[in-house]
C-alpha positions in Angstrom: 26.0 -29.7 -8.7 23.5 -29.9 -5.9 19.9 -30.8 -5.9 16.9 -30.2 -3.6 13.9 -32.5 -3.0 10.7 -32.0 -5.0 8.6 -30.9 -2.0 4.9 -31.5 -2.2 4.6 -28.3 -0.2 7.3 -25.8 -0.9 6.1 -23.9 2.2 8.6 -26.1 4.0 11.4 -23.8 2.7 9.4 -20.7 3.6 9.3 -22.1 7.2 13.0 -22.6 7.1 13.4 -19.0 6.2 11.0 -17.8 8.9 13.2 -19.5 11.5 16.1 -17.4 10.5 14.2 -14.1 11.0 15.1 -12.1 14.1 11.4 -12.0 15.1 10.0 -15.4 16.1 6.4 -14.2 15.4 7.1 -14.4 11.7 6.6 -18.2 11.7 3.6 -19.0 9.5 2.7 -15.3 8.9 3.9 -15.5 5.4 1.0 -17.7 4.5 -1.3 -14.7 4.4 0.2 -13.9 1.0 -2.1 -16.6 -0.4 -5.0 -14.1 0.3 -3.6 -11.7 -2.3 -5.0 -12.3 -5.9 -2.2 -13.6 -8.0 0.1 -16.6 -8.7 3.4 -15.7 -6.9 2.9 -18.5 -4.2 2.4 -21.4 -6.7 3.9 -24.6 -5.3 2.8 -23.9 -1.7 0.2 -26.3 -0.4 -3.3 -25.1 0.6 -2.8 -21.9 -1.4 -5.0 -21.0 -4.4 -2.1 -19.6 -6.4 -1.2 -21.6 -9.5 2.1 -22.0 -11.3 5.6 -22.3 -9.8 6.6 -18.9 -8.6 6.5 -19.9 -4.9 9.1 -22.6 -5.9 11.2 -20.0 -7.6 11.1 -17.8 -4.5 12.2 -20.8 -2.5 15.1 -21.5 -4.9 16.4 -17.9 -4.5 16.8 -18.4 -0.7 18.4 -21.9 -1.3 20.9 -20.4 -3.8 21.8 -17.7 -1.2 22.6 -20.4 1.4 24.8 -22.4 -1.0 26.7 -19.2 -2.0 27.4 -18.5 1.6 28.1 -22.1 2.6 30.9 -22.4 -0.1 32.2 -18.8 0.2 31.5 -18.3 -3.5 31.4 -14.5 -3.2 35.2 -14.7 -2.7 35.7 -17.0 -5.6 33.6 -15.4 -8.4 33.2 -11.9 -9.7 29.8 -12.5 -11.3 26.8 -14.7 -10.8 24.0 -15.8 -13.2 20.7 -17.2 -12.0 19.3 -18.9 -15.0 17.4 -22.0 -16.3 18.4 -25.3 -17.8 15.7 -25.0 -20.5 17.1 -22.0 -22.3 18.3 -22.5 -25.9 20.7 -20.0 -27.4 20.6 -18.8 -31.0 23.8 -16.8 -30.7 26.4 -15.8 -28.1 25.2 -14.3 -24.8 25.5 -10.5 -24.7 28.8 -9.3 -23.3 27.6 -7.8 -20.0 31.1 -7.0 -18.6 30.9 -3.4 -19.9 27.4 -2.8 -18.4 26.7 -1.1 -15.1 28.2 -3.4 -12.5 25.9 -2.0 -9.8 22.7 -2.9 -11.6 20.8 -6.2 -11.9 21.2 -7.2 -15.6 18.3 -8.8 -17.4 17.5 -9.8 -21.0 14.8 -7.6 -22.6 11.2 -8.6 -22.5 9.0 -11.0 -20.5 8.5 -8.4 -17.7 4.8 -8.9 -17.1 4.4 -5.6 -15.2 7.7 -5.9 -13.4 11.1 -7.4 -14.1 11.7 -10.7 -15.7 12.8 -13.4 -13.3 14.2 -16.0 -15.7 17.8 -14.9 -16.2 19.4 -12.6 -13.7 23.1 -11.4 -13.7 24.8 -9.7 -10.8 28.2 -8.7 -9.6 29.3 -10.6 -6.5 29.0 -7.4 -4.5 25.3 -7.2 -4.8 24.0 -10.6 -6.1 22.8 -11.7 -2.7 20.8 -8.5 -2.5 19.1 -9.4 -5.8 18.3 -12.8 -4.4 17.0 -11.5 -1.1 13.4 -10.9 -2.1 12.2 -14.1 -0.4 13.8 -13.3 2.9 12.2 -9.8 2.6 8.8 -11.4 2.0 9.0 -13.8 4.9 10.8 -11.7 7.5 8.9 -8.5 6.8 5.6 -10.1 6.0 3.4 -7.3 7.6 5.0 -4.6 5.6 5.0 -6.5 2.3 1.5 -7.8 2.7 0.2 -4.2 3.0 2.4 -3.1 0.1 1.5 -5.9 -2.3 -2.3 -5.6 -1.5 -2.1 -2.1 -3.0 -0.8 -3.3 -6.3 -3.3 -3.3 -9.2 -4.3 -6.6 -10.7 -3.0 -10.0 -9.9 0.4 -10.0 -8.3 3.2 -12.1 -9.9 6.8 -12.7 -9.2 7.9 -10.1 -11.8 5.9 -7.3 -10.1 7.2 -8.4 -6.7 10.7 -8.4 -7.9 10.3 -4.8 -9.3 8.7 -3.5 -6.1 11.2 -5.0 -3.7 14.2 -4.1 -5.8 12.9 -0.5 -6.0 12.6 -0.5 -2.2 16.2 -1.7 -2.0 17.2 1.1 -4.5 18.5 -1.6 -6.8 18.5 -0.5 -10.4 18.1 -2.6 -13.6 19.8 -2.6 -17.0 18.6 -4.8 -19.9 20.5 -6.3 -22.7 19.4 -8.0 -26.1 18.0 -11.4 -25.7 19.8 -14.3 -27.5 18.0 -17.2 -25.8 14.5 -18.7 -25.5 13.0 -21.4 -23.3 11.9 -24.8 -24.7 10.4 -28.0 -23.5 10.1 -31.6 -24.7 6.6 -33.1 -25.1 7.1 -35.4 -22.1 8.5 -32.7 -19.8 6.3 -31.9 -16.8 5.3 -28.3 -16.4 3.4 -26.1 -13.9 2.8 -23.3 -16.4 3.4 -23.1 -20.1 2.7 -26.2 -22.1 4.6 -24.7 -25.0 3.7 -24.4 -28.7 4.7 -26.4 -31.7 7.0 -24.6 -34.1 8.6 -26.0 -37.3 11.9 -24.4 -36.4 12.4 -26.7 -33.4 10.2 -29.7 -34.1 13.1 -31.5 -35.7 14.7 -31.6 -32.2 11.6 -32.8 -30.4 11.1 -29.4 -28.8 8.3 -26.9 -28.2 8.7 -23.2 -27.6 7.5 -22.2 -24.2 7.3 -18.4 -24.7 6.9 -17.2 -28.3 7.9 -13.6 -27.6 11.3 -14.8 -26.3 11.8 -16.8 -29.5 10.8 -13.8 -31.7 13.2 -11.5 -29.8 16.1 -13.9 -30.0 15.7 -14.5 -33.7 15.6 -10.8 -34.3 18.7 -10.0 -32.2 20.7 -12.9 -33.6 19.7 -12.1 -37.2 18.8 -15.8 -37.8 17.1 -16.6 -41.1 16.9 -20.3 -40.7 16.6 -21.4 -37.0 16.6 -25.1 -37.7 19.9 -25.0 -39.6 21.4 -22.6 -37.0 20.6 -25.0 -34.2 22.0 -28.0 -36.2 25.2 -26.1 -36.5 25.5 -25.8 -32.8 25.0 -29.5 -32.1 28.7 -30.0 -32.4 28.6 -29.0 -28.7 26.8 -32.4 -28.2 23.7 -30.9 -26.6 20.8 -33.4 -26.5 17.1 -33.4 -25.7 
């Protein structure tokens, strides 16, 4: 397990990335993305974007560095970028028979692009999936022009779709068995969650209702509360 500081300005990480680019003039140029209407730079200081997508972009680069530092590509066949606040109603879909050259995502939550909350990739192309942050920083002129042409407010999901398409990286989706939750006291930059009788017993709120609905449908759960109680023999706590 490794941790990173909670930066007051996650632009610090973007500057780290800029220093790895082959062109020195990229230093600071990435900040012009803040001029594009949207919320994909949330977490960067002096930027009007809300939310935490800028932090998630920073995480992708930091994950890349750890994979390379510890030579993990030689040790693992598959990688999963996910979140600690996902709660499962049934087993994860068996992705081993899916297309190994594709980025594998659960269905839904795409918001005009591809969902960023749970990404599975083979070791041979996982770094490519994570490389969108380096693309944005090191090719800022190209991507600034490209993103300005997108309709509506730009988000991380739409950026992921555009850059993956540019990389000729294809996507396959699988049924969703998980949904994201939060405790009342948990800090959040985006969804405050909604109260729901199914999870109130555990002191939880549902962050994204459509995730919950999809997971219940796929897992064929008739009583979510009882189902979650049955899984507590794994000693999960909130």
